[in-house]
C-alpha positions, 0 to 999 in steps of 0.5 A, a space after each residue: 196795720 192789724 191784720 187777722 192771720 190764719 194759718 196751718 197748725 200742722 207743720 213748720 210752713 204754716 208755723 213760718 208764717 206766724 213767725 214772720 207775723 211776729 217779726 213783721 211791722 204789723 199787729 196781729 191776732 193768730 188763728 191757727 187751724 188744722 187742714 180740714 177745719 179752716 172754713 169753720 174756723 173763719 166763720 166762727 171767727 167772723 161770727 165772734 170777732 169785731 171785723 172792722 177793727 182789722 186792716 186785713 184778714 190773712 189766710 196763709 198755707 191754706 185755702 177755703 173752699 168754694 162755698 167760703 169763698 164765694 161767701 167772702 166775695 159776696 160781701 165787698 168789706 169782707 174781699 177788700 179785707 181778705 188776702 189768701 196766700 196758698 201754695 197747693 196746686 189743688 187751689 189754683 182753681 180759686 185764683 179767679 177770686 180776686 183776693 186769692 193768690 195760689 202759687 204752686 211754682 215761680 221760675 221753676 222753683 216750688 213755693 210754700 206759704 211762708 215764702 210767698 207770706 215773706 214776699 207779701 210782706 217785702 212788697 207791702 213795705 211790712 217786714 225788713 228783709 234780714 239774712 237770716 229771715 231769708 235762710 229761715 224762710 228758704 229752709 221751710 220752703 225746702 222742707 215743706 216742698 221736699 226740695 231739701 232732700 233733693 239738696 241734702 239740706 239736713 237743717 231744714 229736716 231738723 227744724 221739722 222735727 223740733 215742731 213735731 217733738 216739742 210742739 208749736 210754742 217751743 217751736 215759735 220761741 225757738 224761732 223767735 230767738 234764732 231771728 232776734 239773736 242770730 244772722 243765721 240759723 242755728 240749733 243750741 245744744 238742747 234742740 241738737 239732742 232733741 234730734 238725735 233722739 228722735 232719729 235714734 227712735 226713728 228706723 225701729 218705730 218705722 219698720 214696726 209699721 211697715 210689716 204690717 203695711 196693706 197694699 191697695 190698688 187703687 183705679 182713679 180717673 183711668 190710672 192704678 196707683 199702688 198704694 201702701 197703707 199703715 197706721 203711723 203717727 203724724 209726727 213720722 208722716 215725712 220720714 216714712 217715704 224715705 225709708 221705704 224709698 231706700 227698701 221698696 219690698 213691695 213695689 208701691 207707688 205711694 204711701 198712704 199713713 193713716 194718723 192715729 192721733 189726727 183725723 187725716 190721712 198723709 200720702 206721699 210719692 214713693 215713684 213719680 206719681 201725683 198723689 193729690 190725685 188720690 187724696 182728692 178721690 177720698 175728699 182731701 188735697 195737696 201736692 204731687 208729692 204730698 197730699 191728704 185727705 180726711 179719715 171719715 170721708 165715705 169712699 175711704 171708709 172701705 180703706 179703714 175696713 181693711 185694718 
């Protein structure tokens, strides 16, 4: 099978799908996409590629916008080739399209893009399961859905740190080495040192950011959200919330991180609130505990002015 694979380039869940494609019984071309670039990437690729040479066009860990989905649905050839596998609850409304499968949770277990793609590959006899693949997929799922924190599964967090600090190529090479040479996920000495160095500077950097936090109360859909906004590097987005939860001196409901090295804003819940509601208000999407929106959204401009 020849596959054109679109997946998320900004986290280990999207890259987990790329790792599975490398292991699967498919010939594939990889198209990596940021959160808010997917539709442009799809349209550009469809214009340039000979689509007839692909058996399937698969989108993982992301979902196109409604306009793009309608365009695909109107083309009989495209609609038969496309498979969208996503787990973000803000995209569940698009399950009305035959080629879209959005599952945020199944049997009380939160899904991720990697876990859904693994099931798809197994169900279609395109990959042979193994203990190391099972573990890798579960580590990725736990990190992306925050179950790692509840389960104190720090190996899942270590995978994230390697990706954030070393980049896509290093991460994919590391995972390929692990999958092909071991029956379980184990980091080598160099990789463990990378994690230790990251943690060494983590608290110092985050505390600097929190010192200049701006707290704003947002009224959205008749609900008040007390959000602390900071400027942050993208690599810290999943660690800031953990630090605040241990010392929420501003009594905020959620943290909004305006990325200095990206064009997005990442939200993480501090209390039991649905941050996807905030992200949607500012033109974004996501999950209850983790979501994002573009910085150039018209509604968000007044937040930027606060800085």
